[in-house]
PyMOL Python script that loads the backbone (N, CA, C, O; Angstrom):
from pymol import cmd

cmd.read_pdbstr("""\
ATOM      1  N   MET A   1      -1.466  -1.489  -8.611  1.00  0.00           N
ATOM      2  CA  MET A   1      -0.539  -0.485  -9.089  1.00  0.00           C
ATOM      3  C   MET A   1      -0.435   0.680  -8.098  1.00  0.00           C
ATOM      4  O   MET A   1       0.662   1.153  -7.798  1.00  0.00           O
ATOM      5  N   LEU A   2      -1.571   1.129  -7.602  1.00  0.00           N
ATOM      6  CA  LEU A   2      -1.577   2.243  -6.660  1.00  0.00           C
ATOM      7  C   LEU A   2      -0.885   1.864  -5.351  1.00  0.00           C
ATOM      8  O   LEU A   2      -0.193   2.689  -4.754  1.00  0.00           O
ATOM      9  N   SER A   3      -1.069   0.628  -4.907  1.00  0.00           N
ATOM     10  CA  SER A   3      -0.416   0.199  -3.667  1.00  0.00           C
ATOM     11  C   SER A   3       1.105   0.116  -3.853  1.00  0.00           C
ATOM     12  O   SER A   3       1.855   0.391  -2.916  1.00  0.00           O
ATOM     13  N   GLY A   4       1.557  -0.251  -5.025  1.00  0.00           N
ATOM     14  CA  GLY A   4       2.997  -0.293  -5.307  1.00  0.00           C
ATOM     15  C   GLY A   4       3.616   1.093  -5.274  1.00  0.00           C
ATOM     16  O   GLY A   4       4.707   1.272  -4.733  1.00  0.00           O
ATOM     17  N   VAL A   5       2.934   2.072  -5.843  1.00  0.00           N
ATOM     18  CA  VAL A   5       3.410   3.461  -5.824  1.00  0.00           C
ATOM     19  C   VAL A   5       3.426   3.988  -4.393  1.00  0.00           C
ATOM     20  O   VAL A   5       4.369   4.669  -3.989  1.00  0.00           O
ATOM     21  N   ALA A   6       2.387   3.673  -3.630  1.00  0.00           N
ATOM     22  CA  ALA A   6       2.324   4.115  -2.232  1.00  0.00           C
ATOM     23  C   ALA A   6       3.450   3.488  -1.416  1.00  0.00           C
ATOM     24  O   ALA A   6       4.038   4.152  -0.562  1.00  0.00           O
ATOM     25  N   ALA A   7       3.755   2.224  -1.670  1.00  0.00           N
ATOM     26  CA  ALA A   7       4.847   1.561  -0.957  1.00  0.00           C
ATOM     27  C   ALA A   7       6.188   2.184  -1.324  1.00  0.00           C
ATOM     28  O   ALA A   7       7.043   2.364  -0.457  1.00  0.00           O
ATOM     29  N   LEU A   8       6.379   2.514  -2.594  1.00  0.00           N
ATOM     30  CA  LEU A   8       7.622   3.145  -3.038  1.00  0.00           C
ATOM     31  C   LEU A   8       7.793   4.525  -2.408  1.00  0.00           C
ATOM     32  O   LEU A   8       8.881   4.863  -1.940  1.00  0.00           O
ATOM     33  N   VAL A   9       6.738   5.313  -2.394  1.00  0.00           N
ATOM     34  CA  VAL A   9       6.784   6.639  -1.772  1.00  0.00           C
ATOM     35  C   VAL A   9       7.049   6.510  -0.274  1.00  0.00           C
ATOM     36  O   VAL A   9       7.818   7.292   0.284  1.00  0.00           O
ATOM     37  N   GLY A  10       6.430   5.546   0.376  1.00  0.00           N
ATOM     38  CA  GLY A  10       6.658   5.324   1.809  1.00  0.00           C
ATOM     39  C   GLY A  10       8.092   4.933   2.098  1.00  0.00           C
ATOM     40  O   GLY A  10       8.675   5.403   3.074  1.00  0.00           O
ATOM     41  N   ALA A  11       8.672   4.079   1.265  1.00  0.00           N
ATOM     42  CA  ALA A  11      10.062   3.660   1.467  1.00  0.00           C
ATOM     43  C   ALA A  11      11.020   4.829   1.271  1.00  0.00           C
ATOM     44  O   ALA A  11      11.962   4.999   2.046  1.00  0.00           O
ATOM     45  N   ILE A  12      10.784   5.631   0.244  1.00  0.00           N
ATOM     46  CA  ILE A  12      11.637   6.806   0.004  1.00  0.00           C
ATOM     47  C   ILE A  12      11.536   7.776   1.173  1.00  0.00           C
ATOM     48  O   ILE A  12      12.555   8.293   1.632  1.00  0.00           O
ATOM     49  N   LEU A  13      10.342   8.030   1.657  1.00  0.00           N
ATOM     50  CA  LEU A  13      10.143   8.932   2.793  1.00  0.00           C
ATOM     51  C   LEU A  13      10.820   8.394   4.051  1.00  0.00           C
ATOM     52  O   LEU A  13      11.434   9.157   4.797  1.00  0.00           O
ATOM     53  N   PHE A  14      10.714   7.092   4.290  1.00  0.00           N
ATOM     54  CA  PHE A  14      11.326   6.466   5.460  1.00  0.00           C
ATOM     55  C   PHE A  14      12.849   6.644   5.441  1.00  0.00           C
ATOM     56  O   PHE A  14      13.435   7.053   6.443  1.00  0.00           O
ATOM     57  N   PHE A  15      13.485   6.342   4.320  1.00  0.00           N
ATOM     58  CA  PHE A  15      14.939   6.464   4.237  1.00  0.00           C
ATOM     59  C   PHE A  15      15.398   7.917   4.238  1.00  0.00           C
ATOM     60  O   PHE A  15      16.471   8.223   4.758  1.00  0.00           O
ATOM     61  N   TRP A  16      14.598   8.822   3.660  1.00  0.00           N
ATOM     62  CA  TRP A  16      14.954  10.235   3.660  1.00  0.00           C
ATOM     63  C   TRP A  16      14.928  10.800   5.081  1.00  0.00           C
ATOM     64  O   TRP A  16      15.824  11.550   5.469  1.00  0.00           O
ATOM     65  N   LEU A  17      13.904  10.439   5.855  1.00  0.00           N
ATOM     66  CA  LEU A  17      13.830  10.902   7.248  1.00  0.00           C
ATOM     67  C   LEU A  17      14.963  10.320   8.088  1.00  0.00           C
ATOM     68  O   LEU A  17      15.509  11.012   8.948  1.00  0.00           O
ATOM     69  N   GLY A  18      15.321   9.073   7.855  1.00  0.00           N
ATOM     70  CA  GLY A  18      16.450   8.469   8.566  1.00  0.00           C
ATOM     71  C   GLY A  18      17.755   9.162   8.248  1.00  0.00           C
ATOM     72  O   GLY A  18      18.571   9.390   9.141  1.00  0.00           O
ATOM     73  N   TYR A  19      17.962   9.497   6.992  1.00  0.00           N
ATOM     74  CA  TYR A  19      19.173  10.210   6.575  1.00  0.00           C
ATOM     75  C   TYR A  19      19.233  11.584   7.220  1.00  0.00           C
ATOM     76  O   TYR A  19      20.295  12.006   7.676  1.00  0.00           O
ATOM     77  N   ARG A  20      18.110  12.285   7.265  1.00  0.00           N
ATOM     78  CA  ARG A  20      18.075  13.619   7.870  1.00  0.00           C
ATOM     79  C   ARG A  20      18.403  13.566   9.360  1.00  0.00           C
ATOM     80  O   ARG A  20      19.105  14.441   9.868  1.00  0.00           O
ATOM     81  N   SER A  21      17.905  12.550  10.066  1.00  0.00           N
ATOM     82  CA  SER A  21      18.168  12.473  11.502  1.00  0.00           C
ATOM     83  C   SER A  21      19.636  12.161  11.767  1.00  0.00           C
ATOM     84  O   SER A  21      20.209  12.694  12.717  1.00  0.00           O
ATOM     85  N   ILE A  22      20.255  11.317  10.958  1.00  0.00           N
ATOM     86  CA  ILE A  22      21.683  11.021  11.117  1.00  0.00           C
ATOM     87  C   ILE A  22      22.507  12.261  10.808  1.00  0.00           C
ATOM     88  O   ILE A  22      23.461  12.564  11.526  1.00  0.00           O
ATOM     89  N   LYS A  23      22.157  12.974   9.762  1.00  0.00           N
ATOM     90  CA  LYS A  23      22.870  14.190   9.387  1.00  0.00           C
ATOM     91  C   LYS A  23      22.746  15.236  10.492  1.00  0.00           C
ATOM     92  O   LYS A  23      23.723  15.919  10.799  1.00  0.00           O
ATOM     93  N   PHE A  24      21.563  15.375  11.097  1.00  0.00           N
ATOM     94  CA  PHE A  24      21.346  16.343  12.167  1.00  0.00           C
ATOM     95  C   PHE A  24      22.172  15.997  13.401  1.00  0.00           C
ATOM     96  O   PHE A  24      22.705  16.897  14.050  1.00  0.00           O
ATOM     97  N   LYS A  25      22.289  14.713  13.739  1.00  0.00           N
ATOM     98  CA  LYS A  25      23.088  14.306  14.898  1.00  0.00           C
ATOM     99  C   LYS A  25      24.551  14.642  14.689  1.00  0.00           C
ATOM    100  O   LYS A  25      25.218  15.066  15.633  1.00  0.00           O
ATOM    101  N   ASN A  26      25.068  14.468  13.488  1.00  0.00           N
ATOM    102  CA  ASN A  26      26.464  14.792  13.209  1.00  0.00           C
ATOM    103  C   ASN A  26      26.707  16.291  13.302  1.00  0.00           C
ATOM    104  O   ASN A  26      27.748  16.716  13.802  1.00  0.00           O
ATOM    105  N   ILE A  27      25.770  17.093  12.832  1.00  0.00           N
ATOM    106  CA  ILE A  27      25.914  18.543  12.925  1.00  0.00           C
ATOM    107  C   ILE A  27      25.876  18.976  14.387  1.00  0.00           C
ATOM    108  O   ILE A  27      26.617  19.871  14.794  1.00  0.00           O
ATOM    109  N   LYS A  28      25.019  18.344  15.168  1.00  0.00           N
ATOM    110  CA  LYS A  28      24.855  18.704  16.569  1.00  0.00           C
ATOM    111  C   LYS A  28      26.124  18.444  17.379  1.00  0.00           C
ATOM    112  O   LYS A  28      26.385  19.156  18.349  1.00  0.00           O
ATOM    113  N   LYS A  29      26.912  17.449  17.005  1.00  0.00           N
ATOM    114  CA  LYS A  29      28.089  17.073  17.776  1.00  0.00           C
ATOM    115  C   LYS A  29      29.355  17.815  17.362  1.00  0.00           C
ATOM    116  O   LYS A  29      30.428  17.518  17.887  1.00  0.00           O
ATOM    117  N   GLU A  30      29.264  18.760  16.448  1.00  0.00           N
ATOM    118  CA  GLU A  30      30.460  19.435  15.966  1.00  0.00           C
ATOM    119  C   GLU A  30      31.045  20.409  16.983  1.00  0.00           C
ATOM    120  O   GLU A  30      32.233  20.723  16.904  1.00  0.00           O
ATOM    121  N   PHE A  31      30.252  20.894  17.931  1.00  0.00           N
ATOM    122  CA  PHE A  31      30.722  21.893  18.879  1.00  0.00           C
ATOM    123  C   PHE A  31      30.794  21.318  20.286  1.00  0.00           C
ATOM    124  O   PHE A  31      30.004  20.446  20.648  1.00  0.00           O
ATOM    125  N   GLU A  32      31.741  21.806  21.076  1.00  0.00           N
ATOM    126  CA  GLU A  32      31.859  21.407  22.474  1.00  0.00           C
ATOM    127  C   GLU A  32      32.468  22.555  23.266  1.00  0.00           C
ATOM    128  O   GLU A  32      33.090  23.454  22.699  1.00  0.00           O
ATOM    129  N   ASP A  33      32.284  22.517  24.583  1.00  0.00           N
ATOM    130  CA  ASP A  33      32.860  23.533  25.454  1.00  0.00           C
ATOM    131  C   ASP A  33      34.281  23.157  25.815  1.00  0.00           C
ATOM    132  O   ASP A  33      34.558  22.015  26.184  1.00  0.00           O
ATOM    133  N   LYS A  34      35.185  24.123  25.706  1.00  0.00           N
ATOM    134  CA  LYS A  34      36.572  23.928  26.114  1.00  0.00           C
ATOM    135  C   LYS A  34      36.969  25.084  27.017  1.00  0.00           C
ATOM    136  O   LYS A  34      36.364  26.155  26.973  1.00  0.00           O
ATOM    137  N   TRP A  35      37.985  24.861  27.831  1.00  0.00           N
ATOM    138  CA  TRP A  35      38.412  25.824  28.834  1.00  0.00           C
ATOM    139  C   TRP A  35      39.732  26.457  28.436  1.00  0.00           C
ATOM    140  O   TRP A  35      40.650  25.759  28.003  1.00  0.00           O
ATOM    141  N   CYS A  36      39.837  27.769  28.578  1.00  0.00           N
ATOM    142  CA  CYS A  36      41.086  28.485  28.337  1.00  0.00           C
ATOM    143  C   CYS A  36      41.655  28.904  29.687  1.00  0.00           C
ATOM    144  O   CYS A  36      41.036  29.688  30.407  1.00  0.00           O
ATOM    145  N   ASN A  37      42.830  28.384  30.032  1.00  0.00           N
ATOM    146  CA  ASN A  37      43.463  28.733  31.307  1.00  0.00           C
ATOM    147  C   ASN A  37      43.895  30.190  31.336  1.00  0.00           C
ATOM    148  O   ASN A  37      43.828  30.833  32.383  1.00  0.00           O
ATOM    149  N   SER A  38      44.333  30.712  30.216  1.00  0.00           N
ATOM    150  CA  SER A  38      44.808  32.085  30.159  1.00  0.00           C
ATOM    151  C   SER A  38      43.667  33.087  30.340  1.00  0.00           C
ATOM    152  O   SER A  38      43.793  34.039  31.110  1.00  0.00           O
ATOM    153  N   CYS A  39      42.559  32.874  29.638  1.00  0.00           N
ATOM    154  CA  CYS A  39      41.400  33.773  29.748  1.00  0.00           C
ATOM    155  C   CYS A  39      40.558  33.466  30.986  1.00  0.00           C
ATOM    156  O   CYS A  39      39.878  34.349  31.508  1.00  0.00           O
ATOM    157  N   GLY A  40      40.601  32.212  31.457  1.00  0.00           N
ATOM    158  CA  GLY A  40      39.815  31.807  32.618  1.00  0.00           C
ATOM    159  C   GLY A  40      38.333  31.655  32.331  1.00  0.00           C
ATOM    160  O   GLY A  40      37.500  31.945  33.189  1.00  0.00           O
ATOM    161  N   LYS A  41      37.993  31.198  31.113  1.00  0.00           N
ATOM    162  CA  LYS A  41      36.579  31.046  30.770  1.00  0.00           C
ATOM    163  C   LYS A  41      36.370  29.863  29.842  1.00  0.00           C
ATOM    164  O   LYS A  41      37.295  29.390  29.182  1.00  0.00           O
ATOM    165  N   ALA A  42      35.123  29.397  29.810  1.00  0.00           N
ATOM    166  CA  ALA A  42      34.741  28.312  28.905  1.00  0.00           C
ATOM    167  C   ALA A  42      34.315  28.920  27.576  1.00  0.00           C
ATOM    168  O   ALA A  42      33.646  29.953  27.533  1.00  0.00           O
ATOM    169  N   ILE A  43      34.718  28.255  26.486  1.00  0.00           N
ATOM    170  CA  ILE A  43      34.418  28.738  25.143  1.00  0.00           C
ATOM    171  C   ILE A  43      33.810  27.600  24.343  1.00  0.00           C
ATOM    172  O   ILE A  43      34.326  26.483  24.379  1.00  0.00           O
ATOM    173  N   LYS A  44      32.723  27.856  23.621  1.00  0.00           N
ATOM    174  CA  LYS A  44      32.118  26.846  22.747  1.00  0.00           C
ATOM    175  C   LYS A  44      32.799  26.950  21.392  1.00  0.00           C
ATOM    176  O   LYS A  44      32.655  27.946  20.683  1.00  0.00           O
ATOM    177  N   VAL A  45      33.548  25.900  21.041  1.00  0.00           N
ATOM    178  CA  VAL A  45      34.289  25.873  19.778  1.00  0.00           C
ATOM    179  C   VAL A  45      34.062  24.536  19.087  1.00  0.00           C
ATOM    180  O   VAL A  45      33.481  23.621  19.672  1.00  0.00           O
ATOM    181  N   GLY A  46      34.511  24.422  17.863  1.00  0.00           N
ATOM    182  CA  GLY A  46      34.429  23.166  17.126  1.00  0.00           C
ATOM    183  C   GLY A  46      35.371  22.137  17.716  1.00  0.00           C
ATOM    184  O   GLY A  46      36.335  22.483  18.398  1.00  0.00           O
ATOM    185  N   LYS A  47      35.084  20.856  17.449  1.00  0.00           N
ATOM    186  CA  LYS A  47      35.904  19.786  18.011  1.00  0.00           C
ATOM    187  C   LYS A  47      37.325  19.797  17.480  1.00  0.00           C
ATOM    188  O   LYS A  47      38.226  19.271  18.133  1.00  0.00           O
ATOM    189  N   ASP A  48      37.547  20.382  16.312  1.00  0.00           N
ATOM    190  CA  ASP A  48      38.883  20.394  15.738  1.00  0.00           C
ATOM    191  C   ASP A  48      39.690  21.630  16.130  1.00  0.00           C
ATOM    192  O   ASP A  48      40.802  21.810  15.635  1.00  0.00           O
ATOM    193  N   VAL A  49      39.157  22.489  17.011  1.00  0.00           N
ATOM    194  CA  VAL A  49      39.862  23.691  17.460  1.00  0.00           C
ATOM    195  C   VAL A  49      40.583  23.384  18.766  1.00  0.00           C
ATOM    196  O   VAL A  49      39.972  22.905  19.721  1.00  0.00           O
ATOM    197  N   PHE A  50      41.884  23.660  18.806  1.00  0.00           N
ATOM    198  CA  PHE A  50      42.682  23.379  19.996  1.00  0.00           C
ATOM    199  C   PHE A  50      43.292  24.642  20.599  1.00  0.00           C
ATOM    200  O   PHE A  50      43.953  24.575  21.635  1.00  0.00           O
ATOM    201  N   TRP A  51      43.077  25.785  19.966  1.00  0.00           N
ATOM    202  CA  TRP A  51      43.667  27.037  20.426  1.00  0.00           C
ATOM    203  C   TRP A  51      42.569  28.052  20.693  1.00  0.00           C
ATOM    204  O   TRP A  51      41.569  28.094  19.977  1.00  0.00           O
ATOM    205  N   CYS A  52      42.751  28.866  21.720  1.00  0.00           N
ATOM    206  CA  CYS A  52      41.776  29.894  22.099  1.00  0.00           C
ATOM    207  C   CYS A  52      41.695  30.957  21.000  1.00  0.00           C
ATOM    208  O   CYS A  52      42.727  31.469  20.568  1.00  0.00           O
ATOM    209  N   PRO A  53      40.487  31.296  20.543  1.00  0.00           N
ATOM    210  CA  PRO A  53      40.369  32.330  19.511  1.00  0.00           C
ATOM    211  C   PRO A  53      40.694  33.730  20.033  1.00  0.00           C
ATOM    212  O   PRO A  53      40.996  34.622  19.241  1.00  0.00           O
ATOM    213  N   ASP A  54      40.638  33.938  21.352  1.00  0.00           N
ATOM    214  CA  ASP A  54      40.904  35.259  21.925  1.00  0.00           C
ATOM    215  C   ASP A  54      42.389  35.509  22.166  1.00  0.00           C
ATOM    216  O   ASP A  54      42.927  36.540  21.763  1.00  0.00           O
ATOM    217  N   CYS A  55      43.056  34.544  22.835  1.00  0.00           N
ATOM    218  CA  CYS A  55      44.453  34.777  23.214  1.00  0.00           C
ATOM    219  C   CYS A  55      45.449  33.896  22.462  1.00  0.00           C
ATOM    220  O   CYS A  55      46.644  34.192  22.467  1.00  0.00           O
ATOM    221  N   GLY A  56      44.992  32.825  21.816  1.00  0.00           N
ATOM    222  CA  GLY A  56      45.893  31.978  21.036  1.00  0.00           C
ATOM    223  C   GLY A  56      46.577  30.879  21.823  1.00  0.00           C
ATOM    224  O   GLY A  56      47.422  30.174  21.273  1.00  0.00           O
ATOM    225  N   LYS A  57      46.236  30.708  23.103  1.00  0.00           N
ATOM    226  CA  LYS A  57      46.849  29.643  23.910  1.00  0.00           C
ATOM    227  C   LYS A  57      46.041  28.358  23.779  1.00  0.00           C
ATOM    228  O   LYS A  57      44.914  28.374  23.283  1.00  0.00           O
ATOM    229  N   SER A  58      46.622  27.240  24.227  1.00  0.00           N
ATOM    230  CA  SER A  58      45.951  25.946  24.075  1.00  0.00           C
ATOM    231  C   SER A  58      44.745  25.834  25.009  1.00  0.00           C
ATOM    232  O   SER A  58      44.717  26.421  26.090  1.00  0.00           O
ATOM    233  N   LEU A  59      43.746  25.061  24.559  1.00  0.00           N
ATOM    234  CA  LEU A  59      42.513  24.853  25.315  1.00  0.00           C
ATOM    235  C   LEU A  59      42.525  23.486  25.976  1.00  0.00           C
ATOM    236  O   LEU A  59      43.204  22.572  25.510  1.00  0.00           O
ATOM    237  N   THR A  60      41.771  23.342  27.067  1.00  0.00           N
ATOM    238  CA  THR A  60      41.575  22.051  27.719  1.00  0.00           C
ATOM    239  C   THR A  60      40.095  21.702  27.643  1.00  0.00           C
ATOM    240  O   THR A  60      39.256  22.578  27.434  1.00  0.00           O
ATOM    241  N   LYS A  61      39.775  20.420  27.814  1.00  0.00           N
ATOM    242  CA  LYS A  61      38.369  20.009  27.812  1.00  0.00           C
ATOM    243  C   LYS A  61      37.686  20.564  29.051  1.00  0.00           C
ATOM    244  O   LYS A  61      38.324  20.765  30.084  1.00  0.00           O
ATOM    245  N   PHE A  62      36.392  20.809  28.944  1.00  0.00           N
ATOM    246  CA  PHE A  62      35.628  21.418  30.027  1.00  0.00           C
ATOM    247  C   PHE A  62      34.518  20.484  30.436  1.00  0.00           C
ATOM    248  O   PHE A  62      33.718  20.065  29.599  1.00  0.00           O
ATOM    249  N   ASN A  63      34.455  20.143  31.737  1.00  0.00           N
ATOM    250  CA  ASN A  63      33.409  19.273  32.256  1.00  0.00           C
ATOM    251  C   ASN A  63      32.251  20.154  32.701  1.00  0.00           C
ATOM    252  O   ASN A  63      32.309  20.771  33.765  1.00  0.00           O
ATOM    253  N   ASP A  64      31.205  20.215  31.893  1.00  0.00           N
ATOM    254  CA  ASP A  64      30.093  21.130  32.133  1.00  0.00           C
ATOM    255  C   ASP A  64      29.253  20.728  33.340  1.00  0.00           C
ATOM    256  O   ASP A  64      28.648  21.593  33.974  1.00  0.00           O
ATOM    257  N   LYS A  65      29.199  19.431  33.679  1.00  0.00           N
ATOM    258  CA  LYS A  65      28.367  18.985  34.796  1.00  0.00           C
ATOM    259  C   LYS A  65      28.874  19.527  36.125  1.00  0.00           C
ATOM    260  O   LYS A  65      28.082  19.930  36.978  1.00  0.00           O
ATOM    261  N   HIS A  66      30.178  19.537  36.301  1.00  0.00           N
ATOM    262  CA  HIS A  66      30.742  19.953  37.579  1.00  0.00           C
ATOM    263  C   HIS A  66      31.240  21.392  37.549  1.00  0.00           C
ATOM    264  O   HIS A  66      31.632  21.931  38.584  1.00  0.00           O
ATOM    265  N   GLY A  67      31.230  22.020  36.381  1.00  0.00           N
ATOM    266  CA  GLY A  67      31.672  23.402  36.285  1.00  0.00           C
ATOM    267  C   GLY A  67      33.162  23.559  36.468  1.00  0.00           C
ATOM    268  O   GLY A  67      33.631  24.630  36.851  1.00  0.00           O
ATOM    269  N   LYS A  68      33.911  22.510  36.202  1.00  0.00           N
ATOM    270  CA  LYS A  68      35.362  22.560  36.377  1.00  0.00           C
ATOM    271  C   LYS A  68      36.050  22.166  35.088  1.00  0.00           C
ATOM    272  O   LYS A  68      35.475  21.488  34.236  1.00  0.00           O
ATOM    273  N   LYS A  69      37.290  22.604  34.959  1.00  0.00           N
ATOM    274  CA  LYS A  69      38.060  22.180  33.796  1.00  0.00           C
ATOM    275  C   LYS A  69      38.494  20.736  33.987  1.00  0.00           C
ATOM    276  O   LYS A  69      38.683  20.283  35.116  1.00  0.00           O
ATOM    277  N   ALA A  70      38.647  20.029  32.905  1.00  0.00           N
ATOM    278  CA  ALA A  70      39.014  18.611  32.956  1.00  0.00           C
ATOM    279  C   ALA A  70      40.437  18.437  32.442  1.00  0.00           C
ATOM    280  O   ALA A  70      41.241  19.368  32.488  1.00  0.00           O
ATOM    281  N   SER A  71      40.739  17.252  31.960  1.00  0.00           N
ATOM    282  CA  SER A  71      42.094  16.927  31.529  1.00  0.00           C
ATOM    283  C   SER A  71      42.531  17.752  30.326  1.00  0.00           C
ATOM    284  O   SER A  71      41.703  18.202  29.533  1.00  0.00           O
ATOM    285  N   LYS A  72      43.827  17.943  30.201  1.00  0.00           N
ATOM    286  CA  LYS A  72      44.388  18.689  29.079  1.00  0.00           C
ATOM    287  C   LYS A  72      44.257  17.868  27.805  1.00  0.00           C
ATOM    288  O   LYS A  72      44.360  16.642  27.848  1.00  0.00           O
ATOM    289  N   ILE A  73      44.038  18.514  26.694  1.00  0.00           N
ATOM    290  CA  ILE A  73      43.852  17.816  25.412  1.00  0.00           C
ATOM    291  C   ILE A  73      45.189  17.308  24.907  1.00  0.00           C
ATOM    292  O   ILE A  73      45.254  16.693  23.843  1.00  0.00           O
TER     293      ILE A  73
END
""", "prot")
cmd.dss("prot")
cmd.show_as("cartoon", "prot")
cmd.util.cbc("prot")
cmd.orient("prot")
């Protein structure tokens, strides 16, 4: 009986930790760097944001490795 309870608790803990890690990965990917041509700077915004919060113009994707702006969205 005790081993059955321990197995049940272990299974619940295993699936709960897996759910938390998947949820954390999704939260982590919500933001990305985008480039504003008008302001001339990179801005960290949500993936669903396409307009600069400062000037209101459209944003382009930003390639952080090379420090250059990339293709237009």
